[in-house]
C-alpha positions in Angstrom: 38.4 50.5 -45.4 37.6 52.1 -42.2 35.0 51.0 -39.4 31.7 52.7 -40.1 30.5 55.0 -36.6 27.6 55.7 -35.4 25.4 56.7 -32.9 24.5 54.1 -31.0 21.2 53.2 -28.6 19.7 50.1 -27.4 17.1 50.2 -29.9 19.6 50.1 -32.7 21.2 47.0 -31.3 18.0 45.3 -31.2 17.5 46.2 -34.7 20.9 45.2 -36.0 21.1 42.0 -37.8 23.8 39.8 -39.6 25.0 40.6 -42.7 24.0 38.6 -45.9 27.6 37.2 -46.9 27.4 35.8 -42.8 30.9 37.3 -42.3 31.3 39.5 -38.9 31.2 43.2 -39.4 31.6 46.2 -36.1 30.1 49.5 -35.8 32.3 52.3 -34.0 30.6 53.8 -30.9 30.9 57.7 -31.2 31.2 57.7 -27.1 33.9 55.8 -26.2 36.7 56.0 -28.4 37.9 52.4 -29.0 34.4 51.0 -28.5 32.9 49.0 -30.8 30.4 46.6 -31.5 30.8 43.5 -33.4 27.9 41.8 -35.0 28.0 38.2 -36.4 25.8 35.2 -37.5 24.5 33.7 -34.6 24.0 30.3 -36.5 27.2 30.4 -37.9 28.9 31.3 -35.0 27.6 28.4 -33.4 28.7 26.3 -36.6 25.1 25.7 -38.0 25.9 27.4 -41.5 22.8 26.1 -43.0 20.5 28.5 -40.7 22.6 31.6 -41.1 20.5 34.8 -41.2 18.1 34.1 -38.5 19.8 35.9 -35.4 22.6 38.5 -35.0 25.1 37.7 -32.3 26.2 41.1 -30.7 29.2 41.6 -28.8 31.3 44.6 -27.5 34.8 45.1 -27.8 37.4 47.3 -27.1 40.1 48.2 -29.5 43.3 49.4 -27.6 46.9 48.7 -27.2 46.6 46.5 -24.2 50.6 46.2 -23.9 53.2 49.0 -24.4 54.4 49.3 -27.8 52.2 46.2 -28.9 50.0 46.3 -32.2 46.2 47.1 -31.7 44.2 44.5 -30.5 40.4 43.9 -29.7 39.1 41.9 -26.4 35.7 41.4 -25.9 33.7 43.4 -22.7 30.9 41.1 -22.8 28.0 40.3 -25.0 24.4 42.4 -25.9 22.0 41.9 -24.2 23.6 40.2 -20.9 25.5 43.5 -20.8 23.8 46.8 -22.0 25.1 49.4 -24.0 25.5 51.9 -20.6 27.9 48.8 -18.8 29.8 48.2 -21.9 31.1 52.3 -22.2 31.3 52.2 -18.6 33.7 49.0 -18.8 35.6 50.3 -21.7 36.1 53.6 -20.0 37.5 51.9 -17.0 39.7 50.1 -18.9 41.0 52.7 -20.9 42.1 54.4 -17.7 43.6 51.0 -16.7 45.8 50.9 -19.7 47.1 54.5 -19.5 48.2 53.7 -16.3 50.2 50.2 -17.7 47.8 47.9 -16.1 46.7 45.0 -18.4 43.0 44.9 -17.6 43.0 41.7 -17.9 45.7 41.0 -15.2 43.8 43.2 -12.6 41.1 41.2 -13.3 42.5 38.3 -12.4 44.3 39.8 -9.2 40.7 40.9 -8.1 39.3 37.3 -8.4 42.3 35.9 -6.5 42.0 38.3 -3.9 38.4 37.8 -3.6 39.1 33.7 -3.5 41.7 34.8 -0.9 39.5 36.5 1.2 36.4 33.8 0.8 39.3 31.3 2.2 40.1 33.2 4.9 36.5 33.4 6.2 36.6 29.2 6.1 38.0 26.9 8.5 40.0 24.1 8.0 36.7 21.4 8.4 35.6 23.7 5.3 38.2 23.4 3.0 38.8 19.6 3.9 35.0 19.1 2.5 35.5 20.7 -0.4 38.6 18.4 -0.7 36.9 15.3 -0.1 34.1 16.4 -2.6 36.2 17.2 -5.2 39.0 14.9 -5.3 38.7 11.8 -2.5 35.2 10.8 -3.3 36.7 9.5 -6.6 39.8 7.4 -4.7 39.5 3.8 -3.2 40.9 5.3 -0.2 39.5 8.1 0.1 37.3 8.0 3.2 40.5 6.7 5.1 42.8 9.6 3.9 39.9 11.9 5.6 40.1 9.8 8.9 44.0 10.0 8.9 43.8 14.0 7.7 41.3 15.2 10.6 39.7 12.4 12.4 39.4 11.2 15.6 43.8 10.4 15.3 44.5 12.3 12.1 47.3 14.7 12.0 45.2 17.9 11.4 42.4 17.1 13.7 43.8 20.1 16.0 43.5 22.7 13.1 40.1 21.6 12.4 38.5 25.1 13.6 41.7 27.0 12.3 42.0 29.0 9.2 44.2 27.1 6.6 46.8 30.2 6.1 47.1 30.6 9.8 48.7 26.8 10.0 52.6 27.2 10.7 54.7 24.6 9.7 56.4 24.1 13.2 53.0 23.0 14.1 52.7 20.3 12.0 56.0 18.9 12.8 54.8 19.5 16.6 51.6 17.0 15.8 53.6 14.9 13.4 56.3 14.1 16.3 53.6 13.5 18.8 51.9 10.7 16.5 55.1 9.4 15.6 55.7 8.6 19.3 52.3 6.4 19.3 52.7 5.1 15.6 56.1 5.9 13.4 54.7 4.1 10.3 51.0 5.7 10.3 52.6 9.2 11.4 54.6 8.9 7.9 51.5 8.2 5.7 49.6 11.0 7.3 52.5 13.5 6.2 51.7 12.0 3.0 48.4 12.5 2.9 48.8 15.9 4.4 51.3 17.3 1.9 48.8 15.8 -0.9 46.0 18.1 0.4 48.2 21.2 1.0 49.8 21.2 -2.3 45.9 20.9 -3.7 45.1 24.2 -1.8 47.9 25.6 -3.3 46.6 24.9 -7.1 43.1 25.8 -5.9 44.8 29.1 -4.8 43.4 28.3 -1.2 47.2 29.0 0.4 50.1 30.8 -1.3 52.2 27.9 -0.3 51.8 24.6 1.8 52.7 24.6 5.2 54.0 20.9 5.4 56.4 21.7 2.6 60.1 20.1 3.4 58.8 18.3 6.0 61.0 14.7 5.9 59.4 11.5 7.4 59.7 11.5 11.5 59.9 7.6 11.0 62.8 5.0 8.9 60.8 2.4 7.1 62.5 -1.1 6.9 60.5 -3.5 5.2 59.0 -6.0 7.6 60.8 -9.7 7.4 59.1 -11.4 10.7 57.6 -14.5 10.3 56.0 -16.8 12.5 57.2 -20.4 13.5 54.6 -23.4 14.0 54.9 -22.9 17.7 53.7 -19.4 17.0 51.1 -19.8 15.2 49.3 -22.3 17.3 49.5 -20.2 20.4 47.8 -17.3 18.1 45.0 -19.8 17.1 44.5 -20.9 20.5 44.2 -17.1 21.4 41.8 -16.7 18.5 39.7 -19.7 19.7 39.0 -17.6 23.0 37.4 -14.8 21.4 33.9 -14.9 19.7 32.6 -13.9 16.8 33.9 -11.4 15.1 37.1 -11.2 15.3 37.9 -15.0 16.8 37.0 -16.5 13.0 38.5 -13.4 11.2 41.7 -14.3 12.6 41.9 -18.1 11.8 41.0 -17.4 8.4 43.6 -14.3 7.9 46.0 -17.5 9.2 44.7 -19.6 6.7 43.7 -17.4 4.0 46.6 -15.3 3.4 44.8 -11.9 1.8 45.2 -8.3 3.1 42.9 -7.8 6.5 40.8 -5.0 4.8 39.9 -7.6 2.0 39.3 -10.4 4.4 37.3 -7.9 6.6 35.5 -6.8 4.5 34.3 -9.7 2.7 30.4 -10.0 1.3 28.3 -12.6 1.1 27.9 -12.0 -2.4 31.2 -12.4 -3.2 31.7 -16.1 -2.4 30.6 -19.5 -4.3 30.7 -21.9 -2.1 28.0 -24.4 -3.8 26.5 -27.1 -1.9 27.7 -28.8 1.3 28.7 -31.9 -1.1 31.8 -29.6 -2.6 34.4 -29.0 0.5 35.7 -25.9 -1.3 34.6 -22.5 -2.7 35.8 -19.7 -4.5 35.6 -15.5 -3.4 35.2 -13.8 -6.1 37.2 -10.2 -5.4 36.8 -7.3 -7.5 39.2 -4.9 -9.0 37.7 -2.0 -6.7 38.6 -4.0 -3.4 42.3 -5.0 -4.0 45.1 -3.0 -3.2 46.0 -3.7 -7.3 42.9 -2.4 -8.4 42.7 -5.8 -10.3 39.9 -8.5 -10.4 40.8 -11.9 -8.6 39.4 -15.6 -8.2 40.5 -16.8 -4.8 40.3 -20.1 -4.5 39.0 -21.4 -0.9 40.2 -24.6 0.8 38.3 -27.2 2.8 39.4 -25.5 5.9 38.5 -21.8 4.9 35.2 -22.7 3.6 34.5 -24.0 6.9 35.8 -21.1 9.1 33.4 -19.0 6.6 30.7 -21.0 6.9 31.1 -21.1 10.9 31.1 -17.4 10.8 27.8 -16.8 8.3 25.4 -19.3 10.5 27.3 -17.9 14.0 24.1 -17.0 16.1 26.0 -13.4 17.1 26.2 -12.2 13.5 23.4 -10.1 12.8 20.6 -11.6 10.4 20.3 -10.6 6.7 23.2 -8.7 7.2 25.3 -8.9 3.5 28.9 -8.9 5.7 30.2 -12.3 6.6 32.2 -10.5 9.8 30.1 -7.6 11.2 28.9 -6.3 14.4 26.5 -3.3 12.9 25.1 -5.6 10.3 25.5 -2.5 8.0 29.1 -1.8 7.9 32.2 -4.6 7.8 34.0 -4.7 10.9 36.5 -2.6 12.5 38.4 -2.4 15.8 41.8 -4.5 15.0 43.8 -2.7 17.5 41.3 -3.9 20.2 41.4 -7.4 19.2 45.1 -7.7 18.7 45.6 -6.1 22.3 42.8 -9.2 23.2 44.9 -11.8 21.4 48.0 -10.3 22.7 46.8 -10.7 26.3 45.7 -14.5 25.9 48.7 -15.5 24.7 50.5 -13.8 27.3 48.4 -15.5 29.7 49.0 -18.8 28.2 52.7 -18.2 28.1 52.8 -17.7 31.9 51.1 -20.6 32.7 53.3 -22.7 30.9 56.3 -20.8 32.7 54.6 -21.3 36.5 54.3 -24.9 35.6 57.9 -25.5 34.6 59.2 -22.9 37.2 61.0 -20.4 35.0 60.1 -16.9 33.7 58.0 -16.2 30.7 59.3 -14.6 27.6 56.9 -12.7 25.8 56.2 -13.4 22.2 58.2 -10.8 20.1 56.1 -8.2 18.5 53.9 -9.3 15.2 51.1 -7.6 13.4 47.8 -9.4 11.3 50.4 -8.2 8.2 53.2 -10.8 9.3 50.8 -14.1 9.0 51.1 -13.0 4.9 54.8 -13.3 5.3 54.7 -16.2 7.2 52.4 -18.0 4.5 55.2 -17.2 1.8 57.8 -18.4 4.1 56.7 -21.4 5.2 54.9 -22.7 2.2 57.9 -22.0 -0.1 60.1 -23.9 2.9 58.4 -26.6 3.9 55.7 -27.0 1.3 57.8 -26.6 -2.0 55.5 -23.8 -3.6 56.7 -21.6 -6.4 57.4 -18.4 -5.3 55.3 -17.3 -8.5 52.6 -18.6 -7.1 52.8 -17.5 -3.6 53.1 -14.1 -4.9 49.8 -14.9 -6.9 48.2 -16.1 -3.6 49.4 -12.8 -1.6 48.3 -10.9 -5.0 51.7 -9.1 -5.5 53.4 -7.5 -8.1 55.1 -10.2 -9.3 57.6 -9.5 -6.7 59.4 -13.2 -6.7 60.2 -12.8 -10.7 63.4 -10.4 -11.4 62.5 -10.1 -14.8 60.6 -6.6 -15.2 59.3 -8.2 -19.1 57.9 -11.6 -17.2 55.9 -9.3 -14.6 54.1 -7.5 -17.8 53.6 -10.2 -19.9 53.0 -13.2 -17.5 49.6 -12.0 -16.4 48.3 -16.1 -15.6 46.1 -16.1 -12.7 48.0 -19.2 -11.7 44.2 -20.6 -10.8 45.1 -24.2 -10.4 48.4 -23.8 -8.7 47.2 -21.4 -6.2 44.4 -23.7 -5.3 46.4 -26.5 -4.9 49.3 -24.5 -2.6 46.6 -22.7 -0.8 44.7 -26.5 0.0 48.5 -27.8 1.2 49.0 -24.8 3.5 45.2 -25.1 5.0 46.0 -29.0 5.6 49.4 -28.2 7.4 48.0 -25.7 9.5 45.1 -28.4 10.3 47.8 -30.9 11.2 50.1 -28.9 13.1 48.7 -25.8 14.3 44.9 -26.4 15.2 45.5 -29.9 16.4 49.3 -30.2 17.6 49.2 -33.6 18.9 48.1 -35.1 15.5 51.1 -34.3 13.5 51.4 -37.6 11.9 51.3 -35.6 8.0 54.3 -33.7 8.2 56.4 -35.8 6.7 54.3 -36.2 3.6 54.0 -32.4 3.3 57.3 -31.7 3.4 58.0 -34.3 0.9 55.3 -34.3 -1.8 55.6 -30.7 -3.0 53.1 -29.1 -5.0 
């Protein structure tokens, strides 16, 4: 059945009503060939068939061959009254002109949109794009703030490009910035490169850039798993140096030795997560929520008497801001930062102590080999397994690792036991070892007992 033609006017469009059957029908325009008005039941179109016949949904469509040798198809130009009749006729004429040139109007609209987006992006500097990246991507990530700092913070890889347009940043410039960063901190440079690649890949997806300027840039530094662990003698030196540092870093370093959790987890410890009971109980529990662990799993951490005493010492320290929600803080509103500075003070105190001992013996002092706070975790798992006969699987759970000591992948998946009591016993034994051989080096009467009793 041929489509009826009609002299369309705005008043005629307003008077159109849906068919009694609820089926859509079309009216061909007499002014522009191929332009049609499609009339449907608004209620039916929205899925409410019980209310059909109340109002019409009117659309402007163009019937044409949008691809060479293709069958005629309809494409919607707009809906009435958002698009008026005169505008629909004008748009239909433009589309037909493009079709005669072999251009698909939809492709042309996409090209114009992309060019407009690129023109807008070219007027934005990198810091503006990074702000958008943070709002749309990083805000939902647990390490979103740290990632932003690694990108354009004070020491971020892209800090020198913040006022540049993203399209002007060259691959060679990123490599130069990366080499400079690698000279200061090789592993940090690797991490910053990974963050930069993720950001520039997002820019490509969002059509901010046609390609990533960080593509195919290799890591500047090889990564070798650290196996550095301390001897008892070195632990004594670190403990003694920590005793010379006031709150908050002194108690925090000693707690890192006694409770081998990750540095960031301990440093941001809120009082609300602690269950220290009353003064008649010498132990406690720290309930670490999933959003604060690297593995994103909630964990109950048993607190040995020594760990509990260090935490209580920190909470009651007169230098701690009153009413702060954090155990370790300098501002009261945020957890502590500035670990690099604290580490330099520790190293200086350790060096001074070694120089004093060397001078008394009239020998040259030997510096302590390079170490990091993370090495204290390796020290725990090494000495606890060797000296205290702690099971490797229990040590893994204390470190909150993904069962690295378990060789079977099936066991890693199904062995989800919290192992709370074995962890509690192991941490209590570890704290006793620290107390007897590290914190009080002259009192070593219990060493044999620790080595012989195991768990």
